[in-house]
N, C-alpha and C positions, 0 to 999 in steps of 0.2 A: 504493500500500500504506500509506503514512503512516509516520511515525516517532513512536512513543508518547512523549508528554510533552516532545517537543522544542520545540514552540512555547511551552509554559509555561516551560521553562527559559530559552529565548532571550529571551522577553519580560520575565522577571524579572531577568535579568542585564543586559540592555540595554534598558531601558524606553523610551528615546527613539526606538527604531526604529519604534514603533507610534504611529500618529496617528489620532485619531478623525475620521471623515469628517463634514464639515459641507457643507451645500448651497452655501454661498458660498466654500468653500475646497477645491474639487475641481479639480485641474489637468486640462488637456486631454489626452486620450489618443487615439492613432491606432488602436490595436488593443485589443479586449477579448476575452478568452478565458474561457469558462466550462467548468469541470470539472463536468459535469452530474450525476454520480452523487450528489454531496453534496446538490444541490437536490432530486433525485428522492427520496432517502431522507427528507429533512426534511419534504417536502411530503406524502408518502404516509403516514408514520407519525411525526408530530412527538412529541418526547419532553420538550419544555419545559413542557407543561401549560398554555400560554397560549392554545391554540386546540384545538378538538375535532378528532379525527382524521377525515379524509374517509371516507365510507361506501361510495362507488361509484367506479368508474374515472373517470367523467366529472368528479366532484368533485376527484379527485386530479390529473387533467390540468389542470383549471382552476386549481388551486393552483400547479402548476408554471408555467403560463403567466403568472400574476400575478406570480410571483417573478422570472421572466425580465424582465418589463416593468419591475419595480422596479429591478433591476440596470442595465438598459439606460438607463432614465431618469436614473439617478445618474451614469453614466460618459459616455454619449453618444459612442461611438467614431466616429471620422471615416473610417477606412480599412477595417478588417476587424472583423467580429463572428463569432467562432468558437465554436460549441457542440459540445463533444466528449463523447460518451457512451462508457463503457467497452465495448470489444469483447471478443472471445475473449482471455482472459489467457494468459500463458506457462504451461507445464506446472507449474513450481514454485509459482506462485500458485494454480493450480487445486487442487493438493494441499492447500495451506494453507487455501483457502476451504472445501474439502470437510470437513476436520477441524474447522474453526471452526463450520461450520453444523451438523454432527452434534453437536458439544458444546453449541451453543445450544439445539437441539431437545431434547437430553437434560435440560439444566438447566430448560427450561420445563416438561417433563413431570414432573420431580421436584418442582418448585415447585407445580404444580397438584395433584399427589397429596398433598403436605404440607398444603396448604390444605384439601383435602377431609377429611383425617384430623382436622385440628384442628376443623373444623366438626362432624364426626361425634361427636367426643368431647364437644363442648360441647352436643350435642343440637340443633344448628341445621340447618336445611334447606340443602343446597348452593345457593350463590348462582346458579350457572349449570351447565348440563350440559356435559360435555366436548365432545360433538359440536357443540352450539350454539356453544361457545367457539371451536372450531377453524374453523367456517364464517365467523363474523363477523370474526375477527381477520385483519388483512392480513399476508400472509406475505412478509417482506422478501426471501426467496430468489427471488421473482418478478422481482426487479431483476437479472436475469442474461441475457446474450445468448442468444437462441434461444427464450425463453419467450413465451407468448401475450401476456402483459402488455406486454413490451418491444416486441413487434411492433405492438400497438395504439398504444403511446406514440409510436413512431417515425412512424407514419402521422399521428397527431394533431399531432406537432411539425412535420412537413412542411406540413400544412394551416395551422397557426398561423403559420409563417414566411412562407408565401406571402400569407396574409391581411394580416399586418403590413406587408409590403413594398408591397402594393397600396393600403393605406389610410393608412399613416403616412409622412409625408415624411422624418422622421428616419431611418427604416429603409432608405430608398433611398440614403442617402449612403454607408454602408460596404458592403463586399462581405460578404454573410452566407453562412457555411459551416456546414452541419450534418453532423457526422461520426457516422453511425449505428452501432448495435451490430454491424452486419454487417462493419464495418471492424475488423480485428484490432488489439489493443493497448489499454492503459489510457488513459483520457482525458487525463491529464497528459502522457503520452508522445506522444500524438497532437499535443498542443499544441506540445511542444518540437520534434517533427519538422517541424511547419509553420513554426516560427520559423527553424529551421536551413535549411529549403528556401527561405524568403523571403530570408534573408541571402545565399544563393548566387546570387540572381537579379541580372542587371545593372540598375543604377539604384537599388539598394536604399539607402534613407536610413539612415545610421548613427545618427541621432538619433531614430529611431522610438521612440515612447513606448508601452510595453506594460503592460497591466493584466490580471493573472491572478486569477480567482476560484476558490477551492477551499478545502476544509476540511482536506485532508491537508497535514501539515507538510513532506512531501517536495517540495512546490512551492517552498518556500524554497530548498532545495538546487538544484533544477532551474533556478530563476530565476538563482541565482548562477553556475551552470555554463553558462548561455547566453552569458555574457560581453557581454550587452547593457548599455549604460550607463544605460538608463532602464527599469527593471522594477519594478512595484509589485504587491503581493499584497493583494487585497481579500477580507476574510472577516468573519464575524460576531464581535462582541466576546465573548470567553470570560472569564468571571469565575471566580476560584479562591478557595478558603477561605470565610470567612463571607460575603463579598460575593456568592458564587454563589447564596446562598439569597434574595437580594433581587432582586425583579423589576426589569428594566431598562425604560426608556422605549423604545418601538418605534423611534423615530428615532435612538437612541443606541447601537445594537447593532452597529455596523459600524466596523471599523478598517482602516487601510491600512498595510501593512508595506512599508517602503522597502528594496529589495534593493540 
């Protein structure tokens, strides 16, 4: 679910907990966990304006695969590579999601109608027809368990994982686990369930180094609650204030939060 503005407050109050990732300064990690929904949202409808939005599902899938490759090449996990996609959420979150999505659809409709009225008053021809607008735009509500888009994505990810394991030696080192949307629970809680399950196994190494990727600030709290001595959070660099209007270099957009 995330904790609004928590990362901004924590990073501002304790700036030394954040460290910019450099290729020559990345520690070795045993396990890498990806909260996939953040990747899926950013790759299907990017909002930073640095790259055009993909037009087809094939382009969206390819963008997701490329981003996973990028994260894997940065961290290079040695034992476990866990990809978790949000499954069916608890009832309370389903109610919150439904209200939020209805509110988003209403705001988009009101914004569209406002623009049309302004263009009509100015005597301009409408830039785009609403029917055409609705067809071309990607609907983020497709990123929900049970939709056709998520079914296609799951099959594409299975093919992608098998292809990488068969062709890339680095992918054969860790155990690769894909938790699909048909497994109930949010992605971050699937990750924590796996960590707790692993700790209960005989022979578990107490010094296992974990790296969690995700955009939700609740991963900070979950990482602390895991009571693991070595947990790092990997996420894109978020700029606030005037700096947020300045484009960052592609290689300098990732920070590591030390839990």
